[in-house]
C-alpha positions as CSV (number, residue, x, y, z in Angstrom):
1,M,0.0,0.0,0.0
2,E,1.4,3.4,-1.0
3,E,2.3,5.6,2.0
4,Q,0.5,8.6,0.4
5,E,-2.8,6.6,0.3
6,L,-2.9,6.4,4.1
7,V,-4.7,9.0,6.2
8,V,-4.0,7.2,9.4
9,R,-1.1,4.9,10.2
10,M,-0.6,3.6,13.7
11,E,2.7,1.7,14.0
12,K,3.6,-0.8,16.8
13,I,1.1,0.7,19.3
14,S,1.3,-0.7,22.8
15,K,-0.6,0.3,25.8
16,V,0.2,-1.1,29.2
17,Y,-1.7,0.2,32.2
18,P,-0.1,0.8,35.7
19,N,-1.7,-2.5,36.9
20,G,0.2,-4.4,34.3
21,I,-2.7,-5.1,31.9
22,A,-1.6,-4.8,28.3
23,A,-4.6,-3.5,26.3
24,N,-2.6,-3.2,23.0
25,R,0.5,-5.0,22.0
26,D,2.5,-3.9,18.9
27,V,-0.7,-3.1,17.0
28,D,-0.4,-1.8,13.4
29,F,-3.6,-0.1,12.1
30,S,-3.9,1.8,8.8
31,V,-6.8,3.6,7.1
32,K,-6.9,4.8,3.5
33,K,-8.4,8.1,2.5
34,G,-12.1,7.8,1.5
35,E,-12.7,4.3,2.8
36,I,-15.1,3.0,5.4
37,H,-12.9,0.7,7.6
38,A,-14.4,-1.7,10.2
39,L,-12.5,-2.3,13.5
40,I,-13.9,-5.3,15.2
41,G,-13.1,-7.7,18.0
42,E,-14.4,-9.1,21.3
43,N,-14.8,-6.8,24.3
44,G,-11.3,-6.6,25.8
45,A,-9.6,-7.2,22.4
46,G,-8.2,-3.6,22.6
47,K,-10.1,-1.8,19.9
48,S,-11.6,0.8,22.2
49,T,-8.2,1.6,23.7
50,L,-6.7,1.9,20.2
51,M,-9.3,4.4,19.2
52,K,-9.0,6.3,22.4
53,I,-5.3,6.7,21.6
54,L,-6.1,7.9,18.1
55,F,-8.6,10.5,19.6
56,G,-6.1,11.6,22.3
57,L,-8.1,10.2,25.2
58,E,-5.2,7.8,26.0
59,Q,-1.5,8.0,25.5
60,P,0.4,5.0,24.1
61,T,3.1,3.3,26.1
62,D,5.0,2.8,22.9
63,G,4.6,3.2,19.1
64,N,4.0,6.0,16.6
65,I,1.1,7.7,14.9
66,Y,1.2,9.3,11.4
67,L,-1.5,11.4,9.9
68,N,-1.2,12.0,6.1
69,G,2.4,10.8,6.4
70,E,3.3,13.2,9.2
71,K,4.3,11.9,12.6
72,V,2.1,13.4,15.3
73,T,1.6,13.4,19.1
74,L,-2.1,13.4,20.0
75,A,-1.9,14.7,23.5
76,S,-5.6,15.3,24.0
77,P,-8.9,15.2,22.1
78,L,-8.5,18.9,21.4
79,V,-5.2,18.2,19.5
80,A,-6.9,15.3,17.7
81,I,-9.8,17.5,16.6
82,S,-7.4,20.2,15.4
83,K,-5.7,17.5,13.3
84,G,-9.1,16.6,11.7
85,I,-10.1,13.6,13.8
86,G,-13.6,13.4,15.2
87,M,-15.2,10.7,17.4
88,V,-18.9,9.8,17.9
89,H,-19.2,7.8,21.1
90,Q,-21.6,5.0,21.6
91,H,-23.4,7.0,24.4
92,F,-24.1,10.4,22.9
93,M,-22.3,13.4,24.4
94,L,-25.2,15.8,24.0
95,V,-26.8,18.2,26.5
96,P,-30.5,17.4,26.5
97,S,-31.7,20.8,27.6
98,L,-30.0,22.7,24.8
99,T,-31.2,23.0,21.2
100,V,-29.6,21.1,18.3
101,A,-27.8,24.3,17.1
102,E,-26.5,25.0,20.7
103,N,-25.1,21.5,21.0
104,I,-23.4,21.6,17.6
105,V,-21.5,24.8,18.4
106,L,-20.9,24.0,22.1
107,G,-17.4,25.0,23.1
108,M,-16.9,27.0,19.9
109,A,-20.0,29.0,20.0
110,P,-20.1,32.3,17.9
111,K,-20.5,35.2,20.3
112,K,-22.2,38.6,20.1
113,S,-20.0,41.4,21.4
114,G,-17.6,38.7,22.6
115,I,-20.0,37.7,25.5
116,F,-23.3,36.2,24.5
117,I,-23.9,33.3,22.2
118,D,-25.1,34.4,18.8
119,N,-28.0,32.0,18.4
120,K,-28.8,33.3,14.9
121,E,-25.3,32.4,13.7
122,A,-25.4,29.0,15.4
123,V,-28.6,28.2,13.6
124,R,-27.2,29.4,10.3
125,L,-24.1,27.3,10.7
126,T,-26.1,24.3,11.6
127,R,-28.3,24.7,8.5
128,E,-25.3,25.2,6.3
129,Y,-23.6,22.0,7.3
130,S,-26.9,20.1,7.5
131,E,-27.5,20.9,3.8
132,K,-23.9,20.5,2.7
133,Y,-23.7,16.9,4.1
134,N,-27.3,15.8,3.7
135,L,-27.7,15.4,7.4
136,H,-31.0,17.1,7.9
137,V,-31.8,18.3,11.4
138,D,-34.0,20.9,13.1
139,P,-31.6,23.5,14.5
140,D,-34.2,24.9,16.9
141,A,-35.4,21.6,18.4
142,R,-34.4,20.7,21.9
143,V,-32.2,17.6,22.0
144,A,-34.4,16.0,24.7
145,D,-37.3,16.0,22.3
146,I,-35.7,14.5,19.2
147,A,-35.5,10.9,18.1
148,V,-32.4,8.8,18.6
149,G,-31.6,8.7,14.8
150,M,-31.7,12.5,14.8
151,K,-29.3,12.6,17.8
152,Q,-26.9,10.5,15.8
153,K,-26.9,13.0,13.0
154,V,-26.3,15.9,15.5
155,E,-23.2,14.1,16.8
156,I,-21.8,13.6,13.3
157,L,-22.5,17.2,12.4
158,K,-20.7,18.3,15.6
159,A,-17.6,16.5,14.4
160,L,-17.9,17.9,10.9
161,V,-18.4,21.5,12.0
162,R,-15.1,21.2,13.9
163,G,-13.3,20.2,10.7
164,A,-13.1,16.4,11.1
165,R,-12.0,14.5,7.9
166,V,-11.6,11.2,9.8
167,L,-14.7,10.0,11.7
168,I,-14.5,7.3,14.4
169,L,-18.0,5.9,15.0
170,D,-18.4,3.6,18.0
171,E,-21.3,1.2,17.7
172,P,-23.4,3.9,15.8
173,T,-26.4,1.6,15.1
174,A,-26.8,0.2,18.6
175,V,-30.1,2.1,19.2
176,L,-31.3,2.6,15.7
177,T,-34.2,1.0,13.8
178,T,-33.7,-0.8,10.5
179,Q,-35.0,2.3,8.7
180,E,-32.7,4.7,10.7
181,T,-29.8,2.4,10.1
182,G,-30.4,2.5,6.4
183,E,-30.5,6.3,6.4
184,L,-27.3,6.4,8.4
185,F,-25.5,4.1,6.0
186,Q,-26.6,6.2,3.0
187,E,-25.3,9.3,4.8
188,L,-22.0,7.6,5.6
189,K,-21.6,6.6,1.9
190,N,-22.3,10.2,0.9
191,L,-19.5,11.3,3.2
192,K,-17.2,8.7,1.8
193,E,-17.9,10.0,-1.7
194,K,-16.9,13.5,-0.6
195,G,-13.5,12.1,0.5
196,F,-14.1,11.5,4.2
197,T,-12.6,8.5,6.0
198,I,-14.7,6.6,8.4
199,I,-13.6,4.1,11.1
200,F,-16.7,2.0,11.9
201,I,-16.7,0.0,15.2
202,S,-19.5,-2.5,15.4
203,H,-20.4,-6.1,16.6
204,K,-23.1,-6.4,13.9
205,L,-21.4,-8.5,11.2
206,K,-24.2,-8.1,8.6
207,E,-23.8,-4.3,8.8
208,I,-20.0,-4.6,8.5
209,K,-20.5,-6.7,5.4
210,E,-23.0,-4.3,3.9
211,L,-21.2,-1.0,4.6
212,T,-17.4,-1.3,4.9
213,D,-14.5,-1.6,2.4
214,R,-11.9,-3.3,4.7
215,I,-11.8,-4.9,8.1
216,T,-9.2,-5.0,10.8
217,I,-9.8,-7.8,13.3
218,M,-8.4,-7.6,16.9
219,R,-8.1,-10.3,19.5
220,S,-6.4,-10.2,22.9
221,G,-4.7,-6.9,22.3
222,L,-3.3,-7.9,18.9
223,S,-4.3,-7.3,15.3
224,V,-5.0,-10.7,13.7
225,G,-5.3,-9.4,10.2
226,V,-6.7,-6.9,7.7
227,Y,-9.2,-8.1,5.1
228,E,-11.1,-6.8,2.1
229,T,-14.7,-7.0,3.3
230,D,-15.9,-8.8,0.2
231,S,-13.3,-11.5,0.6
232,I,-14.2,-12.8,4.1
233,S,-17.4,-14.5,5.4
234,E,-19.3,-13.6,8.6
235,Q,-18.4,-17.1,10.0
236,E,-14.7,-16.5,9.3
237,I,-14.8,-13.1,10.9
238,S,-16.3,-14.6,14.0
239,R,-13.7,-17.3,14.2
240,L,-10.9,-14.9,13.9
241,M,-12.4,-12.6,16.6
242,V,-12.8,-15.3,19.2
243,G,-10.3,-18.0,18.1
244,R,-13.0,-20.6,17.5
245,D,-16.1,-21.3,15.5
246,V,-19.1,-19.3,16.7
247,V,-22.8,-20.2,16.2
248,L,-24.2,-17.0,14.8
249,K,-27.8,-18.2,15.0
250,V,-29.5,-19.4,18.2
251,S,-31.0,-22.8,17.9
252,K,-34.2,-23.2,19.9
253,T,-37.1,-25.7,20.1
254,E,-40.7,-24.5,20.0
255,S,-41.9,-23.0,23.2
256,V,-44.6,-24.8,25.3
257,P,-45.9,-22.0,27.6
258,A,-47.4,-23.1,30.9
259,E,-48.8,-21.0,33.8
260,T,-48.7,-17.2,33.8
261,V,-45.8,-15.9,35.8
262,L,-45.8,-12.1,35.2
263,T,-49.0,-10.1,34.7
264,V,-48.8,-6.4,33.8
265,N,-52.1,-4.6,34.0
266,D,-52.9,-1.1,32.7
267,L,-49.6,0.5,33.8
268,H,-49.3,4.3,33.5
269,Y,-46.2,6.4,34.3
270,I,-45.7,10.2,34.3
271,N,-42.1,11.4,34.3
272,E,-40.6,14.5,36.0
273,W,-41.4,16.6,33.0
274,D,-45.1,15.7,33.3
275,K,-44.9,13.5,30.2
276,K,-46.8,10.2,30.1
277,T,-44.2,7.7,29.2
278,L,-46.3,4.6,29.9
279,N,-49.9,4.7,28.8
280,G,-52.0,1.7,29.6
281,V,-49.5,-1.1,29.1
282,S,-50.9,-4.6,29.7
283,F,-49.4,-8.0,28.8
284,A,-48.4,-11.3,30.4
285,V,-45.4,-13.6,30.4
286,R,-45.8,-17.4,30.9
287,S,-43.3,-20.0,32.1
288,G,-41.4,-21.6,29.3
289,E,-41.5,-18.6,26.9
290,I,-39.4,-15.6,25.9
291,V,-41.5,-12.4,25.4
292,G,-39.5,-9.8,23.6
293,I,-40.0,-6.0,23.7
294,A,-38.8,-4.1,20.7
295,G,-38.9,-0.4,20.2
296,V,-36.8,2.7,19.6
297,E,-35.3,3.7,22.9
298,G,-37.3,6.3,24.8
299,N,-40.7,4.8,24.1
300,G,-41.4,3.5,27.6
301,Q,-39.2,0.4,27.9
302,R,-37.0,2.0,30.5
303,E,-39.9,3.0,32.7
304,L,-41.5,-0.4,32.4
305,V,-38.4,-2.3,33.5
306,D,-37.8,0.2,36.4
307,I,-41.3,-0.4,37.7
308,L,-41.1,-4.2,37.4
309,F,-37.9,-4.2,39.5
310,G,-38.9,-1.6,42.1
311,L,-36.9,1.4,40.8
312,K,-40.0,3.5,40.0
313,L,-43.6,3.6,41.1
314,P,-46.3,3.8,38.5
315,A,-49.0,6.5,38.4
316,S,-51.5,3.7,38.3
317,G,-51.8,0.1,37.3
318,D,-50.3,-3.1,38.7
319,A,-47.7,-5.8,38.0
320,R,-47.8,-9.2,39.6
321,V,-45.5,-12.2,39.8
322,S,-47.3,-15.4,40.7
323,G,-50.2,-13.3,42.0
324,Q,-48.1,-11.1,44.2
325,S,-48.0,-7.4,43.4
326,L,-44.5,-6.0,42.8
327,I,-45.6,-2.4,43.2
328,G,-43.9,-0.7,46.1
329,L,-41.9,-3.9,47.1
330,P,-38.2,-3.5,48.0
331,Q,-35.9,-5.2,45.6
332,A,-34.8,-7.9,48.1
333,R,-38.5,-8.9,48.3
334,I,-38.8,-8.9,44.5
335,R,-35.8,-11.2,44.3
336,H,-37.3,-13.4,47.0
337,L,-40.3,-13.9,44.7
338,G,-38.0,-15.4,42.1
339,V,-37.3,-12.4,39.9
340,S,-33.8,-12.0,38.4
341,Y,-32.7,-8.8,36.7
342,V,-30.0,-8.1,34.1
343,P,-29.9,-4.3,34.0
344,E,-29.1,-2.2,30.9
345,D,-26.4,-0.3,32.8
346,R,-24.2,-3.0,34.1
347,M,-21.6,-0.6,35.6
348,T,-24.2,1.3,37.7
349,F,-26.8,-1.3,38.6
350,G,-25.1,-4.6,37.8
351,V,-21.9,-4.7,39.7
352,A,-19.9,-3.1,42.5
353,Q,-16.8,-2.2,40.4
354,T,-14.2,-2.2,43.3
355,A,-15.5,-5.5,44.7
356,S,-14.1,-8.8,43.7
357,I,-15.6,-11.2,41.1
358,Q,-16.6,-13.5,43.9
359,E,-18.3,-10.8,45.9
360,N,-20.3,-9.7,42.9
361,V,-21.2,-13.1,41.5
362,I,-22.8,-14.4,44.8
363,S,-23.9,-11.1,46.3
364,D,-27.6,-12.2,46.2
365,R,-27.1,-15.4,48.2
366,Y,-24.9,-14.7,51.2
367,S,-27.8,-15.4,53.5
368,R,-28.3,-19.0,52.3
369,K,-27.6,-21.6,54.9
370,E,-25.0,-23.4,52.8
371,F,-22.9,-20.2,52.7
372,N,-23.8,-18.6,56.1
373,N,-24.4,-21.0,59.0
374,G,-24.1,-18.8,62.1
375,P,-21.8,-15.8,62.7
376,L,-19.2,-16.9,60.1
377,F,-19.4,-17.4,56.4
378,N,-18.5,-20.8,55.0
379,M,-15.7,-19.6,52.8
380,K,-15.0,-23.0,51.3
381,S,-18.6,-23.1,49.9
382,L,-18.4,-19.5,48.7
383,H,-15.2,-20.2,46.9
384,K,-16.6,-23.4,45.3
385,E,-19.7,-21.6,44.1
386,S,-18.0,-18.6,42.7
387,D,-15.3,-20.7,40.9
388,K,-18.1,-22.9,39.4
389,L,-19.9,-19.8,38.0
390,I,-16.7,-18.4,36.6
391,V,-16.1,-21.6,34.7
392,D,-19.7,-22.1,33.7
393,Y,-20.0,-18.6,32.3
394,A,-16.5,-18.5,30.8
395,V,-15.4,-15.4,32.7
396,L,-11.9,-14.5,31.6
397,C,-10.1,-13.4,34.8
398,K,-6.9,-14.0,36.9
399,S,-8.9,-15.3,39.9
400,R,-12.1,-14.9,41.8
401,S,-10.5,-12.2,43.9
402,Q,-9.9,-9.9,40.9
403,E,-11.8,-6.6,40.9
404,V,-14.7,-6.7,38.6
405,G,-13.9,-3.2,37.3
406,M,-10.7,-4.5,35.8
407,L,-12.5,-6.9,33.5
408,S,-13.6,-6.1,29.9
409,G,-17.2,-5.1,29.3
410,G,-18.1,-8.6,28.0
411,N,-16.7,-10.3,31.0
412,I,-18.4,-7.9,33.4
413,Q,-21.7,-8.8,31.7
414,K,-20.9,-12.5,32.2
415,V,-20.5,-11.9,35.9
416,V,-23.9,-10.2,36.0
417,V,-25.7,-13.0,34.1
418,A,-23.9,-15.7,36.0
419,R,-25.3,-14.3,39.2
420,E,-28.8,-13.6,37.8
421,F,-29.2,-16.8,35.7
422,S,-28.0,-19.2,38.5
423,S,-30.4,-18.0,41.2
424,D,-33.2,-20.4,40.2
425,P,-35.4,-17.6,39.0
426,I,-39.0,-18.1,37.8
427,L,-38.8,-14.8,35.9
428,I,-35.8,-13.2,34.3
429,I,-36.0,-9.5,33.2
430,A,-33.1,-9.1,30.7
431,D,-32.7,-5.5,29.7
432,Q,-30.2,-5.1,26.7
433,P,-28.3,-8.2,27.9
434,T,-25.8,-8.2,25.0
435,R,-25.4,-4.5,24.3
436,G,-21.8,-3.4,23.6
437,I,-20.4,-6.9,24.1
438,D,-18.6,-9.2,21.7
439,V,-19.7,-12.1,19.6
440,G,-18.5,-14.8,22.0
441,A,-20.2,-13.4,25.1
442,T,-23.3,-12.6,23.1
443,E,-23.5,-16.3,21.9
444,L,-23.2,-17.6,25.5
445,I,-25.8,-15.2,26.9
446,R,-28.4,-15.8,24.2
447,K,-27.9,-19.6,24.4
448,R,-28.4,-19.5,28.2
449,L,-31.6,-17.4,28.0
450,V,-33.1,-20.0,25.6
451,E,-32.0,-22.9,27.8
452,L,-33.6,-21.3,30.9
453,A,-36.8,-20.5,29.1
454,R,-37.1,-24.1,27.8
455,A,-36.4,-25.4,31.3
456,G,-39.6,-23.5,32.4
457,C,-38.4,-20.0,33.3
458,A,-40.4,-17.0,32.1
459,V,-38.2,-14.5,30.3
460,L,-38.9,-10.8,29.5
461,L,-36.3,-9.6,27.0
462,V,-35.9,-5.9,26.3
463,S,-33.5,-5.2,23.5
464,A,-32.8,-2.4,21.0
465,D,-31.0,-5.0,18.8
466,L,-33.8,-5.9,16.5
467,N,-32.1,-9.0,15.2
468,E,-31.7,-10.3,18.7
469,V,-35.2,-9.7,19.8
470,M,-36.7,-11.2,16.7
471,E,-34.4,-14.3,16.8
472,L,-34.8,-15.1,20.5
473,S,-38.5,-14.2,21.2
474,D,-41.4,-16.6,21.1
475,S,-43.8,-13.7,21.3
476,L,-42.9,-10.1,20.4
477,I,-44.2,-6.8,21.7
478,V,-43.5,-3.5,19.9
479,M,-43.7,-0.3,22.0
480,Y,-44.2,3.1,20.6
481,N,-44.9,6.4,22.5
482,G,-45.5,4.6,25.8
483,R,-48.1,2.1,24.4
484,I,-48.0,-1.4,22.9
485,A,-48.3,-0.8,19.1
486,G,-48.3,-4.4,18.2
487,Y,-48.1,-7.9,19.7
488,F,-47.0,-10.9,17.6
489,D,-46.9,-14.6,18.6
490,D,-46.8,-16.4,15.3
491,G,-43.1,-15.9,14.4
492,K,-44.1,-14.2,11.2
493,W,-42.1,-11.0,11.6
494,D,-39.2,-9.3,9.8
495,D,-37.2,-6.2,10.4
496,V,-39.1,-4.1,7.9
497,M,-42.4,-4.8,9.4
498,M,-41.1,-4.3,13.0
499,G,-39.6,-1.0,11.9
500,E,-43.0,0.2,10.7
501,Y,-44.5,-0.5,14.1
502,M,-41.4,0.9,16.0
503,L,-41.7,4.2,14.1
504,G,-45.5,4.5,14.6
505,L,-46.3,4.0,11.0
506,K,-48.5,1.0,11.9
507,S,-50.4,0.0,15.0
508,Q,-52.8,-2.8,16.0
509,S,-56.1,-2.0,17.6
510,D,-56.5,-2.1,21.4
511,E,-58.7,-5.2,21.1
512,E,-56.3,-7.1,18.9
513,I,-53.5,-6.3,21.4
514,R,-55.6,-7.3,24.4
515,R,-56.5,-10.6,22.9
516,A,-53.0,-11.4,21.8
517,C,-51.2,-10.4,25.0
518,H,-52.9,-13.0,27.3
519,A,-53.4,-10.1,29.7
């Protein structure tokens, strides 16, 4: 490859943290001008660290970085931005209370008399870049009020306004519908045609195959190869990522639902801004089945899950497990009823980061007689239980005493699901159980969910990954604007049809939904 073709060349990059963990080891990574280049690998493979180094968020222990053939030191994100590198993070960095225009010019806002923000100029600048790059947004809309797909466009415009010619996109489709993903891909192809270079980080192999020109695959802190996208299969990509063959599709037998475990009846919720985010939601989940909830984020899923696990109180309505109301119960009592919970935010609600793996993986069962028989813990039993779960759920770690916060995202999630899946639950609430984790961890978690359901557990699966929720679910609920827009239990669904319900273009009648939901 000719040197002048390369916009980015990272040479022999190593990153060793003070605790001795090597996130990158002699990694070479190069991107050509005007290409869409995928960077993929399991969580903990080192790809995020490599991109943080390129964006100036981390400094390499060793190695060199070249931009357009010139050796550079990217001491901070400000330096990276000044060199034409922009990054759109997986979790948007927008201020919800500000308008689109105010967010786009934040930190570089045009001023009137050198003091006040010139809103008129901010709006003009937003419109100019919006038209120029075919990323149409409403400059005057408040970010809190716009759809997720629009927020994605605002983040990209923010980078372009600051002069980015290289865009790093971290899991950009994680919360988008099929239609929104299609729009984003067209916009990225337009940018490519204008000479922009895009680094695309994703775990969705179908999207990588559809969009990108080349792929760099990482595993265990190393680059294991660079491939032309057209020349490599999804199965081969997966094998290179995890070092073994991965089953990309979950095999499951037909469900045989039995008694009703969870009943949700006419739930309403009003948030702190007096907006009704749940509006008469009713459904049921039976033992032996997986009921999936699909929907663009922000359509009531968050509030529903929070109510079911005691984090919020509804304005009205009820939710019962085996006939016992969950409303107002402490979480310990909800767990005692046989409810397990895999939270969306594993770092805040799933683990205590500074505690050990053992303390986290058995934190819900210290009071059991086999572990606590009198004033002292039975440490032998605790060690045996935690070691078994570490093996059963393939948690990659040094020992049970290692701090959870030192693990990769995928292994932290394995600790969470090991605890929640092994507690003999009658109901599992799984909220985004595979978000932001690698193919190997995803395969394990999906397989275990199906196994538990077929063994008689009731599973409520909430996921913004449409392929995941369609593939795993026996029955499927689509939520839109705080209501159930559709309920399907015949398996005859596809991403286009689901997208129409998720965007509010289609909706079933209340009577159809009531009959179908077994509520």
